[in-house]
N, C-alpha and C positions, 0 to 999 in steps of 0.2 A: 257857624252857630244855626241851630234847626230851631224855628220856633213859631207858632201857631199864629197864620198873618188873620185868620178870616173864620169864622164860622158862621153856617148859614143853616137856617132850620125851618122847615113845613112842615106842619101839621103833624109839627110831634109836642104830644102832651096839653098844654096851655099854649103851646103856638099855635096861632090860624093857619089856615093854609095856604094863606099868603106867605111868602119867600121872608125870613127876618133873619138879618146880617151883620153879626157883629164882626168889625173890624178890628184886630189886636195887633200893638208892637211891642220890640221891647220894653224893659222896664215892667214898671208895677203898674197893671191895670186891675182897679175895683169892679166888683159887682155889686150896688147897693138898691133898696128898695124893699119897701113890708113884708113883712111875712106872710106868705102863702101869696106873693104875687109872681112867683117862679123864676126866685135866682139859681136855687138848686136845679131847675130844669137844665140849666145850661150846664151846671156839674155832669147831671147825667145824660145828656145831649154829647159832652165827651165821654165817658162811658162807653155808651151807647157806639159811637164810631169805632172807638177801641176795643172792642168784637165782644163785650160783656152780653154772654146770653141769659143772667139770672134775672127772671125779671124782677125778683126780689130787692138784688143788687140796685135795682132801676126803680124801686119804688110803686112798683104795678105785680097786677094779680097775673096776667098772661102779659107776652110781647104785643101781641094785640092790642091789648089795653093804652099801649102807647101813643095810638092816633088820635089826633084830636077830634073830639065830638064837644063843639062847643054852641054859639049864640049866631055865630058867622059858618053856622055849616058844617057837616063833616068832611071831615078829608080821609081820601079812598086812602091813602096811606099814611106815614109819617116816616120822614128824610131829612138826616142831618150829613152837611157836607163838612167837613173839616180843611183849609188849604194850609199847609204846613211849607213857610219858605225857608228855604236849603242857601248856602253860602255857596255853592259850586255856579258855574257858568251855564253848564249845560240842566234842565232838568230843573231849573231854579226854583221852582214851586211844583209839590206834590197835591195833589186833589184825594181826598179817600171821603168816600161817599155810601152811606149805607141806608137803605130803604127796606122797610116792612110793610106788608101786605097785611089785610083782615085775617089772611090764612096764618099768619104768624111765619111766616115765610122771610127768609133776608135776601137780600140783592147787593152787592157789593160792588164798587166800580173802584178803579184809581185812573185818575184821571180820565174819567168818563168811561174809561174801556170795563165793562163788564167783567168779573173774575171770583174768588172763591175768598170765603176767610180766613181760607187758611193763607194766602198769598197775602191777603192784609195783614194777618198778623208776623207772616215774613218781614213784609217792609216796614214795620212799625216795629221789630227786632230788630233792624238793621239800626233804626233810629232811638234803640236804646226808651222803647213809650210799649206799654200795657193797660190793663184796664185794672191789674190788682197792683201795679207799681206803687212804691212810696212815695213816689211824687204828687199823689194825688191824693188829701186829705179830705176827708166827706166828714158833715157836721157830727158834732158829737165823738169824733175819735179819740180828739185828743182828753177827753176827762175818760173815755173808756181804757186809753193806755194806761191813766192816770189811776186806777182803780187795780191794774195787772198786778198781781203776786208776783214775787221774785222767777218763781219757774216760769212762768207765762208770759214773762219779760224774756227770760233767756229763748225761750220759742222764738221771738221776733228776730233776735242775733241768728237763732238756727235757721228760720225763716231766708234770712238775707243772704247766709251764708251755701246754702242747697243744702243743706244737712238732711233734708227727708230722700232727696237722692241718694245718701249714703245710706241711710237710713232703709231706704228698698232693698239696696245693693244686699244689706246684713243679712236682711229677712230673707233675702232669697238664696245667701250663700248656707245661712242656719237652716233652713229648707234640703238644700243641697246637704250641706253635710248631712240631716237626718236620713235624707233618702241614702249617702253613702255609707252610713254607719248602716242601715236595714238591709244594705246588700251585703256589707263585709259579714255580718249575722248569718243569712243565706248561704255565702259561699263559704261559710267556716261549716256550718250544718252539713250542707253539701259534699265536702270536702270530706269532714267524718265519714262522712257514709259510703264515698265513692273509695276511699282509701284504705275500708274494708274491702271490700270490692276487687282494687287493686292487688290487695295483699292477697288476700284468696285467689284471684287469676294467675299473679304472679307465681304461686307455687304452682296450681296446675299446669299454667305456661312454661316452667322449669319441665316440670315432669312430662311435657309432650313433647319438649327441645329434646329431651333426654329419649323418648321414644323415637321421635323422629330421626334419632342420630343412629340410636337400635336400627330401625328400619334402615335407612342410609346404608349402614354396613352391613344389612341384611343384604339389603340390593345386591349392593357392589360382592359382596361374597357370591351371592345366586347368582350374579353375571360373571363372575369368575371361574364358578365352577362350571356353570354353561358353557363359558370359551375355551376351558381347560377339556371339558369333555367333547365339545366340538373340534377341537385341535387335534384331540386321541383319537378319533373316530375318520378326521379327515385322513390324516396321518395312515388308520387302515385302510381305509377304503381307496388309497395310493397304493398301498401293500397290494391291496385285491387286484387293483386295475394291471400291475405289474404282474403279475398271479398270473391272472384272467391274458395279459398278454404273451406271456409265453408260454399258457396252454392253446393261445391262439397260433401261434408259430408253430404248435405242437401239431396242434389237431389239422393244420396244413399239409402239414406232410407224411401227417397219416393218412388225410384226403387222397394225396397224388399216391400214395405209396396202394393204395385200396384200389384206387384208379386204375395204376398199372398192373396190379392183380387179377380185376375185373376184366379188362382188355384181355390177358392171359387167359383167366378161365372163360370167356366168350370164346374165343381161339379154340382151345380145349375143347368146349363143347362143341364147337362145329366143326373141328375136327373127329370129337367123336360121333356126332351125327352122321358125318360120311362114313365113317367106319360100322356105324351100323346100319347103316343103308345097303352100305358093303355085302355085311353079315347077314341080312334081312333074306338077300336075296338065296341066301344059302339057308337061311335055317326054318324048319319047320314048325309048326303048332306047337308041339308037343315039347321042341329045344325051346321055344322062346317062354315056354308055361317055367321050364326048367331055369330055363337063365332068370325069368323075372323072379322064381322063389330062391335062388341063389343069391340076388341082387337083394332081397330083403334081408336073407340070413345075414349077410353084409352088412346092411344099414343096422341091424341089431348086434350085430357082434361087434359095430363101433358105440353102439352104446352104452354096451356090458361094458369094453374097453374104457369108455369115460368115465363111466361110475367106478370104476379099478382104480382110476387115477385120483378119483377125487376121493375114494378110499384111504388109498395110497398114502395121498396128503393127510387125511385126518386121521391116518394110523401113524404118521412119522410124525404130529404133532403131541399126539399120546405121548407116543415111547419118547420123542424132547421130554414132555413135561415130566413121563416116567423117571427117567434119569435123571432129571436135574429134582427131582422130590429123593431119589434114591440116593444122589450126591447128599441131597442136603440129610438125608437119613441117615447116613454114612458118616456124615460130619457130625451128626447131632449122637449118634451112640458112641461113635471115635470120644467127643467130649466127657459124654455121660459116664463112660469107662475109665475115663481119665479122674474122673471125679470121685468114681464108686473107690477106683484107686485110690485117689487123695484121701477119701472119708476112712478107707480102711486104714491107711496109713495113718493117719490123726487119731484114730481111736485106737491103733497101737501104741503111737505115743504116750498120747494119754494115759494109756491104762501101764505104760513104764514107767510114765512121771508119775503114776499115784503109788506103782512098786517102790520105786525111789526114794517118796514120799515117807511110805509108810517106814521103808527100814532107815531113814535118815532119823524119823522120832522114834524109832525103836533103841537106836543109838543113840539119840541124847537121852528118852529115858535112863539106859541101862548106865551110861556115863552119870547121869544125876544119883543112880541109885549107888554109883560107886562111890561117889561124892560122900555120900550120905553114911556110909562106915565108915570114913576118915578117922573121927574121934568125936567123943563127945560135944565139943563146940560146933566143930562139923556138923553133928548129926543135929544140934540143936538150931543150927542155922537152917539144916534142911528142911529139920520139922517147923521152921517156923515162916522156912520158903514154901515148904506144902503146904500149909496153912491157908500161906497168900496167896498161892498158886489155886487153893481150893476156892478160895475166895474168888479171886478172880474168874475160874471156870463157874462159879457161881452168882455173877456178875453179868458175864458172858451169858449165860442161862437167862437170866433174869431179863438184859437185854435182848433176847433173842425171843421172851414171852411178850417184851413190849412192843416186839416189832410186830409179833402175830396179832396182838390185840391192836396195835396201829393198822394195821391190813386192814383186818376187822372194820375199823370203826372207818377208814379209809372209804373200804366198799361201800359201808352202809352209806356213807355220805355220795358215792358215785349214785347209787341206787334214787338215793335223797334230790341228788340234782336231775337225773334221769325223770323223776317225778315231778321234779319244779318243772323242767323244758316241757313236759308235756303240759302241764298246768298253764304254764306260759303260753302254751301253742293255742291251746282253747282260750285265753286270756285273750291271745292277740285276734283270732278268731271273731272272738263276741265283740273287739275294740273295733276288728275291720266292720262289722257289721255297725255297729253303733255309728263311725265314720260315714260309714254307706248312707244309714238314714240321717244322720246330720249334713251329710252331703246333701240329701235331697230334700232334709229341711233347708239346707242353705238355699238352694236352686229353686223351692219352695219362695223361702223370706225375699230371696234377689226378685223374682217374681212378682212377689208382692210389693218389694218396694219399688220396681220398677212402674208396677200400677199406681203405686202411690206416688211417684213421682211422676208419672202419666195423669194422674187425678191433679195432682200440685201443677203439675205444667197446663192442664185443662183450666185448672182453675185459675192459673196466672194468665193464662189466656186470655177465660172468662172477664179477669180483671181488667185487662187490655183490654178487651173488647168494649167492656164496660164502661173503661175511662176512654176510650175509642169513640165510642156512644157519646160520652159524657161531652169530649173534647168536639165529637161534630155538633152535637148541639149548638154548643160555645162557638164554636165557627158560624154554625147556623147563624147563632144571635148576630155572631159579628160580621157575617156576610151581609144579616138582615141591616143592619146599623151602616153597614159601607155601601148597601143599594140606599139606603136612606139619605146617608150623606151626600151618594153623588146626584139621586135627584135633587136634594138640595141646590148642591153646585150646579147642576145643570139647570135648575129653578134660579141661581146667582148668576151665572152665563147669561142666559136668556134677559134678565134685567141689563145686565151688563151689555149687552148687544143693542140692546133698544136705547141704554142710554148712550152707548156710543155713536148708533146710528143719528139718537138727536144730537150728540153731541159734536158728528160732521156737517148737521144743519145749523148746530149753535155755536162751531168754535169762534173761541174770541169776540170780538167786537162786531158790529154791527156794519163793517165795510170787510171784514174778513168773513164773515157769512155771505155778504152778498159776491163777493167774488168768487167764494166757493158753488153758492148755487149760480153764478153766470156760466161755471165752466161745466157741471153737472146739464147745462142745460143748450153747454155746446155752444153759447155767446160769446165766450173769448177764448181762443185757441193757445194752447200754450202753457196751460195754468198747469204745475202739478201738483199741488198741496200744501198744506203746512208742516214744517219740521217735525210735530209732532203725529200726523200720520205716517209721515217717510218711514221714521226710525222706530226697530223695536227693542225692548231693554229688558233686562231681570226685573222686576218686580223688587227683585231686594235694594238696588242701586237707584230707584224710581225717586224717591224722595230728593238723594244728591244730587241726582243729574237733572231734574226740574228745576230744583234751586239754584243749581251751575248756569241753566239756560235761561234761566227767569222767564222775562215777557215773550223774549226772542222764539219762543215755543210757537207763538202764534205768528211766525214769518211766516210768508207765503215763497214757496222756492217757485220761478218762471224757466222757462229755458232761454232768455236772452233779456237786454234791455229793451226791446221793442216790445215785448209782450205786459213788462212791466210800466213800460209808458202808457200801454193802452189801458192797462188796469188804474194807474191814478186815472188819466182822464174818463173814466167808467164812473168812476168815482166822484169825482169832482163835477161830472155832467148829473151826475143823480143826490148830488150832495147826500151821500152816504157813510162820510166819515174820511180817515185816516189809515192807511196801513202800511208797514214797512215787505218790499220786495227783493229775494235774492235773488237776481238773473245767473244763472249758471257760468255763463261766458264771461264773468265778469267780477264777481263774488271773489274775494281775496280771504286769506287768514285771516283769524281776531286778532284782538289788538295785540296778545301776546308776542308777537311776530311769524315771521315762515317758518322760522328753525323750532323742531321741536327738542328742547335738551333730554338727556338724560333723565329716567324716570327714579326719582329720588328713593333712597332703601324706606323703606315703614312704609311706601303709597299702595294704595291697592291698584289703580292704573290710571291712566288719563281719563278723563270722563267719554272723550269721543270712541277710546277703543271697547267702552261697556256699548255701547247701542251699535245693535245690524241695520243697514242699510245697503240702498243699492250705491255701489261705487260710484257712480252718474253723480251724483248728491253729493259727494264726498268735500268739495268746495262750503257748499252751504254749511255741513254740520261743523267745519271748519273755523267758519265764522262765528259760529253759536256759541260751540263751545271752547273755542283758542288750543292752549295749553293748559287747564282746568285740570288738577290732579285730585283725585278721589281720595279721602283718606280715611281710615277708621272712626277718629276722633280727634278733636283740641291735642291732646297728649303727643298723639302721635303729628300734628301739624307744628307743635313746638319743638320736637325734636327733629324736623327736617328744616326749620327756619321759615318762624312768621317775616313774609316780607318777599319770601324767596321765590315762592309762586303763589299763582291763584289755586288755593284749595278749597272744597269742599267735605263737608264729614258724612256720613252716614245718616247721621241726625237730621243733618241739614242746615248746621251750622259754616257760617261762609267766612272765610278769611283773604283780602285782597293784597294785591300787590303793594296795594299802599301801606300796609301796615293794618285796614280798618279790618274787625272782626264785627262778622255778624253773628246770632244767635240767640240761645235759651231755650229753657226748659220743655217748651211748648213741641211736641212728635207731631210733626206733620205728615197730613195722611191725604194721598196722593193718589186719584184712580184715575184712570183713562190715560195715565201717561206711555205717549211711545206705544197706545194700544190701537189697532183701528178695527174695523169691521171683519175685516177679512180673517186677522189672527183670531179674532173671538170666535167667529163661525166655525173657523177650524181648530178650535179648544173643543167649541161645542160638539162640534164631531167626534174629537176624538175622545170626549167624556159618554157622549151619548155608545161611543162604540164601548167602552170601557163600562157601562151599564148594562150592555147586554152581554158583554163577559162575564161579568159579576151575574146575574142574572142566571146564565146558564151554568155559574159554577155551585152557585146558591143552586141551584134543582138538583145537580150533582151529588152534593153535598146531603139535602135532605133523601134523595134514594140511597146514596151510601150509608147515611143514617138508617133508614128501615132495614139495609142489608145486615148491619151491623147489629141489629137489634134480633135479627135470623139467626144470625151465625150464634149468638150470645145464650140464645133458646138451645140452638143445635150442639152448642156443647155441654150443657146444663144437660140434653139429654146422656149423653156420653159420659161425662160423668157419675151418672146414676149405675146405666150398664158396667162402665171398670168397677166401681165401688160395689155391684153384685159378687163380680170375679174375685175381687177382694174377699169379700167374706166366704165366698165357696174356699178360694186357695187357704185364709186361713183356718178352715175349720180341717180340710187336708195335712196342714205343717201342725196342726194339734195332734192330731190321730198318729203322724209320724213321731212328736215329741212323746204319748204314752208309751211307743214302741221302744221307743231311746230311753224310759226311764224304765221298762222291762228288763233290757239287754244291759243299762249298767246298774243294776240290781244283780244280776247275775254274773256280770266282772266284777262286780263287789263280793261277792258269794267266793270267785276264784281267786282275787285280790287276798281275801281274807284264808286260803289255803295255802296260796302263795307265800302269806306271811308266815304261817303256822308253819312250812315246811324249813321256809327260811330259817327260822327261829331254830327249830332241830337240827340244823345244818350250822348253822351259829353254834346252837350247846357241843354237836360233836367236834368243831374247828376246836372250839375249848378243849372239850376231851383229849383230842390231839393234840393241844399246844400243850396240854399240863402231859399228858405220856411224853410228848417230847421232850416238857423240860425234865420230867425223871428220869428219862433216858438220857438225856444232857449229865444232868447228875451223877447216875451210875458209873457213865462212861467215866466222870471225870473223878469220883471213885477208884474205877477199874484202873484208870493211869495214872491215882497214887498209889494205889496196890502196886503197881507196872513199876514205878519209882521204887517204892518200898521193898523192890523184889530186886531189881539191879540193884539198888545200896546194901542190901544180904549180901547178895550176888560178889560184889565188891570186899564185902567180907571176907566170904569166903575165899575170895582172889589173893586177901592178905593174909591168909592162912594155908597159904603155898599149896594154894590149887587150882594156880593159873591155867597151865596146860590142860585141865582138864575141863577150865570156864572156857575159854580159849576155843576148846573143843568141839564147847556145846553151840558158840556165840558162831563158828565156821559151818556148824548142822541148822544153825537158827536160819543163817543167812542163807545155807544152800535148801533148807523148808521154804523160806519166800519165796526163794528164785522158783522153785520149783510150782510153787502156787500160783505164780505170777505167770509160768510157763504153761500150768495148765490152763488158767483161764483165756488166755490166748488162742491155746490150742482148744479151748471150746469155743470159742468166736469164732473161730477159722471154718470149725469144723460146723456150724450151724449156718453160716453163710453157704459154705459146700451145698449143704442138707438144702436152703432153700432156693441157690442155682438149678443141682439135682431137682429137683420136684420141677421147676421151671420149664426144663430142656424136658425131663419125662412128659407133662405134658404135651410139651409141642412135637415130642416124638408120637405120640399115640396120634394126634393130629394128622401127623405126616402119614403116618400107616394108614389113617383113614381115605386119605385122598388117596393115595397107593391102591388100595383095596377100589376104589370106585375106577379109579383108573386100569387096572386090573380087567375090573368087567366091559369098561369100554374097551382095553384093547381086545380082550375075549369074544366080545360080540364085532369088531369093525372086521377083526382076522377070521370069525366064523362066516360073515358075509363075502368077504375077499375069495376065501376059500369057494365058497357056494357059485359065486362070478366065476371063479377061475374054471372050475368044473362045468359051467353052463359053456363059456368060451370057447375051453376043449372040445365040447362035445358039436359047439356051432362052427369052430375050425374042423373038423373032422366031417361034419356034416355036407360044408363047404365044400372039403379037399373033395369028399366020392363024388359031390356033386359033379366039379368041376371035372371030374375025371372022367364022366360020363360023357360031358358036355365035348370034351379033348375028343374022345374017341366016335362021337357024333358029328364031331365039327374038325376033321382033319385038313379039309381043304381050308378051313379058315381058319387055322393054327395062328398063322401070322396074322392073321385080322385080329384074331382074339388079343394076340399075346399083344400085337399094337394098342388096340383098343387096352386094353388091363394097364397097360403102361399109360396111356391116355388117360385112364381113370385116375389111374394112382396120382399122375400130374394133377389131376382137376381137384381130386382131393387135397393135394398136397397145397393148391392155389386157395381152393375153399377154406382149407385151415389156418394157411395164413390172411384170409380175407376175414374169418371169424375172429381169428386172434385181435389184426388190427382194428373190425370192428367194435373189438370189445374194447381194446385200448381206446378208441376211437368214442364208446361211450362211455366208457370212464372221465376221461379227457372230458368230453359233453357234461359228464353226469357233476364232474370237479370244477365245470365253466360255471355250470348250471348253479351247484351250489356257493360257489366262491360269487357271482351274480348276484344270486338271491341272499345272500349275507352283506354285500356290496348295498344292496338297494336296502336292504334292513338298516344297514348301517346309513345309507343316505336318508331314509327317510326319519331315522333318528335324528339325524345332522339338522333335516328340516323341522323337525318335531321342536330339536334345541334353540335353533335359530329364531321359529315362530314364539318360543318361549323369553327367549332373548328379545324381541321386538317388543315385546311389556313390558322393557325396560329402556326407551327410548334415552330418556335425560341422561342415566348412571352411566357414567366412564367407566373405561377398560382398563384397571391398572396395566401398569408397564412391566412390572413383576406380579407374575400368578404362582402363588404356592402350590402344593401337590392337592391333588381328589381328597385325597384321605384328611388332609389340615382343613382345607376347606368346608369339606362335610360336618368335621368337629366343631368349627367355628361356628357354621348355620348351625346347626344344633344347639352351640352355647348360646348366640342370640337370642333365637325364638323360643329358649325357657326363660332367658333375660326378659323379651317381650310378653312372653307369659305372666311371667313372675310379676309384673308391673300392673298385668291387668287393664282394665278398662281405661282410655285417655281422651281426655275430651282435647281433641286437637286443635278445635277453634279458637283454645283457652289463646292460643297464640296469637289471634288477627284481637281476640275480643280483651285479651292485655293490652297491646298495641292501643286500641281502639280506646277503651276506657282508662290508659295511661295518659291518651294524648289528650282524652277529654277531662283526664282529674288534672293536666300540666295547664289546659286550657284554661279552665275554673280560675286555678292557683294565679296565672296568670290576667285576669280577669279581675281577683282580689287584691290582687298587687296593684293590678292597676286602681281600685276603685280606693286602695289604701292611698297610692301616691294620691291620686285626687284630692284623698278627704286631706291628705297633709298639704295641696296646694290649696284647698277651701278653706284650712284653717289658717293659712301662711296669709292668701285673699282676704280673710276675715279680719285678721288682725293686723292688714295692711289697709283695709278701709277701716278699721275703728283708730288707727294712726291719723289715715289722712283726714278722716271726717273732726278728728279732735283739733288736728293741724292744723284746716282751713275754717274748723270753728273759729280755733286761739287767735287765729291771721284775722280775720275778719271785726269778732270780738276787740284785740288790741289795734287793731286800723281805728274801729269806732270809738274807742273808746280815746284813744288819743286825740280823734276828730273834736271828739266831746269836750274833751279838757281844755282845748284849743277854741271850741267855738262858744263856749261857756266863758270863758275868761274874756273872748272879743267880745261877746253880746251885750256880759254883764258888766262890762265895764273893771276888769281887774278880780274878781271871782274865781272859784276853783269849782269843777266840776269833776267828779270821778264815776266810771263803771267798776264796780267789783264782783269778784267771782263770789258765793259762797266757797265753793271748794275748787280750788284755781288747779288740783290736783288732778282731779275728774270733774271737770266743770260740768257733766251730764249728769251729777246727782246731786247738783244745787242749782239755786237759783241766781239770777243778777240784781245786783244792790245798785242803789242810785244815789250818792251824795254829793250833794251841793254846798259850796258857803259865798254866799252871796257878798259884797262887799262890804265890807265892816261887821261880818258875822261869824259865826262860829259854825264848823259845817259840819254837817246834819244831817241823818237820812231823809230821803224824800220824803218819808212817809212824816211826818212830823213838819215840815214845812204847811205853808200858808197856802191857800189856792192858788192864789196869784202866779206864787214863786212854783208849784209844780208843773203850772201851765207853760213859765219860762224854761221850766227844765224841761220837760217834754217838748218845747220847740224846739230847745237846742239840740234836743238827740234828733229830732227829725233832721235838720240841718247837718248834723255830725253823719247820719243814716245816708244823707243826698251827697255829702262831698265822697262819702266809699265810693258809692254809685251812684254820678249825677246823670240828671235826666234834661230835655231841653227845656224843658218848661214845667213849673211847678202852678197846683191849684189848690187853695186853700178855700174849704167852707168854713166861715165863721171860727175858723182856728183861733181869731185874737178874742174872744168871746170871755175866758176867764183871764185874762192877762190885765193885772192892772196900769194904770196908766203911766208910768215909772219904764216899767215892765215891756208896756206895748211899744213905747217911743225908744228903747232900745232896740226892740225887735225888727221895728220899722226901719231903722238904721242899719242892722244891719242885712235887712230884704234888702234895701238899695244900693248895699254896698255888692251885693251879689245881682244886682239888675243888669249888670253889664256883661256879665259870661252866662244870664240865666234868664228866662220868661219866668213872671211869677205874676198869677192869676188869683184874686182873692175876694171872696163874698163876704160881704162884714156889713155891719151899722154902725160902727166906730168911726165917729169924726174925723179922731185923729190918723185912723186909717185912710179914709179919702180925702185927709188932706195930704198924706206920704205920697197916693198916686200920682202918676203920670195920665194917667186915662181914667174916667170912671164911665162904667157904664149904669143906667137908673131904668131900672125894671120896676112896671105897674101894671097892674090889670083896669082892660076898658072892656065892660059887656062880656064879664068873664073871660076875654084872652088878654093875654100877656104881651106888653109891649116894652119897646125899646127906646131908650133916648141916649144921649153919649155925649160928655165931654172932652177935650182931650186939652188935661192941665198943662201939658208940657210946653205949650206954646203960650202960659203965662206966667211964666217963668220970672218975670218984671214984679209979680204981687208980692207982697210982703207974707208970711206964714199966716197971719190971721185973716188978711183976705181972703187967701187963696183956702184956707177951711172953709169960709164962707160962703165963695163959691161952689167947694166941693157940695156942702150942705144945702146950697138951692138948687143943686141936682138934684 
């Protein structure tokens, strides 16, 4: 049991600078005294120590107004100390001190050690004590409660149940819900816009993919064609190389023969020169001249012979061609002769056929005439038959006439068709002209569209640049804010640095500060620092870690126990207080034991794992944190199991291994936990570096903003230029449109003419159809007459003229056969005539060629004759000269013969050399030609291979079709690509990017929808939990109220009811009470004393739900009548065994019931206290006890 053992006041409100001490024990303590003497000041003193920071709640204008200023002199500060007694053996007393100076700043101490208000509040939370708890009822609070309406009473239950926390969560959930719905709407709008773009890009993407497929097929076809052409040319090169190789072999052989003959020629020449030298010895000058003359003539003769040979060859060619033509002419003449004979024969056969046909017709007519003379019936029939035959002939003439008219109409129609074609050709030319003009207009319009597109792009670019400018402006503003925030952060860090530096000097108690100061002054070696200085932790876990460590954060880590002893001696010697030291060589694990069990499921981590420190200090940190586990909240702790681990929540709620739970709604703010000067300086350096980076980025953004503005102006100028160009193109297009209108007008006139001609043709067609119909009808009538003719002929047959009829039929058949034969012969005759005409033309052509050849042959023959004459003359002259030389050189006759023989051999050798050189020249020419062609083919191969290199990534198919097939395929693909027109190839990537962006937005929207659903679920869960918590609290307090009221009233009935049980937050709280021997009534109709009794019962019911170590009532019994007061005091006395009660009261009965009494009175404006311990006057009768209390 925890209770207030002692309260010490110094300079607090009416209590003077001297310390005033009030000792309390268990049971009921009553504080009495006149009004205004300072009784409630004791109440305020307790609230002051419990952390109240509202001057109004402490009945002061400002906190500095709590300092005593009276006749005994002003106090420099106001200080209150409360000593709590606990049940535990260790640390059985806890003292909490709060001092406030003239500046209004508070200083807190726990057990004499300076600490923070948060630490004090945490300690009080552990003790289930706060300044706002319902265990302290200030003066008039009972009356205020009685004046509350049902809704305000319900708010009291909500406050006790902690519903406000759920309301905050609900508001936060609603805010998140609104944000989620806004995000969903934004995403839906964005998705709608992006979907349109995606659909449009999909069409363009499909178009582009098809275009790429065609391009790929085209590339493959081109590569295949190139490969096909390369392979063909390589084969050609191989063929050329083989031929050249053969020519090389032939050339080498020819060269060998030439060398052989040249060697022979040189030998013969040498031999000739020797002969000439021998002859020269015998030959005179004249003879030499003659000899040279003969030699020249022989050379001339050789040239003539060569020319004769050439002309003989040419003449042979001419004669061969002439012979061939004569042969072809003979064949043609023979065929013409045969055709003429055939034509003549056919003419004779046709003429003979006509004669036979006329003879048969005459015979038929004679037979018919004979038949007419048979008898009258036969005559009548013959007459009728004649009439029918006449009619048939008339019909035939009419048919012939119709045929002529049809032929005329058909000819007119053909003329009209010719005229129609001319008109259509003119119209076609005009249409082509219109098409050309329209094509030019289309080109202009495309150019205009391109320009307009360019304008739109420029406008879009301008818009984008403007947007970028605005974005840059926002970025600049953002960077400016970021710069300001960083500067503020730097200021905060500098303030934190100063605070941390002060903290290093002021950390912990006076003893800790002294040791750290001695360490800094090198008075004590081996001191490392406090736990809070040696560790670094994420500030998210700072609250949990500091609660887990508690006061051990200020424990001092030292090297060994000798250093710890030195420090303790130092503190004793200088009277500096006490401190805890952790020698690294001796310190062991914390209370939880040396073995750390596995981390429970749902826990964040062990507390020690959330702190970064040098491994040398691990024993010290293990001692401080032990096996404490950090969890998210108490729900997680409950799931893990209360008492299974020592656990601390992120909010600072503590669950001990014993099962004790310490916590509350207060949020702890930890500043400086595990934060040292070096870390702050490092952070400060990083933030200053960040500021420099942001400053640079800010300057760059400003420069970029100016550059973007300049780009916007440049784009606007470019838009103006393009708009001017669009106007010019539009004017040109308008001129073209006028010309198109003129051409279309001309086309319209041609179309009218064509329509007129078509109409005339249509009329002629109608006339022709009418004539054909008439012809058909007449032919039908003729057929009917022929049928009648045959019928009458049958009747004549019945008249026994069958033989004549049979003869006539035979003759008719013969006539038909003759006519058919004539037609066949005429067709054959026409064919023969056409063939004859073609052969005649061919014969004329051959004759012309023969005439030309005859002229060439005659000219060549004449030239040959002239050359032969020259040759003969030269031979005679040479022969004459040779005879003269022979006469002159009888002595050298043998030498001459030998020379002649040698010359002949030389000539033969020269001839062979020439022939071989010609052959070699031809071989060289052929070889060069083939080499050139091979080089050209290789050049083509190189060009084709270079072109093939343009398609490095295009695979070559294993099977390659033919070249023609590939060319056709390429043409088809190119036409298909041209048909597709312009293709946005970027659409594939743009589509994927836009689709990915769309899916990303869709995913985000779906995520937001899921988050919204979760928020709704969370909201409903909060609402349910809020109601459940409220109802749990209400039911517990209602039950407690019934029991307390029944107990206090001695059998009465008290009830707490909700106006709206289904939805308690839409109604208020009703209180009904039935004092003993009275009816159940609402609290509103009870008397004042009964109401106060009910209110006090409710207070005790609340206390039963949420018990506290002590209770303090300031004149709570003022409204109770004596009977109810006695019952209330009895109830309080019954509870005094488990709780401490302190009451401020004027009522003698309350004083009589007290175990101890403090009397407060004023002396020279200062409150004074006297006390009486009535627990030691137990032997007094109640009356005497009451008198003793009143005397006090």
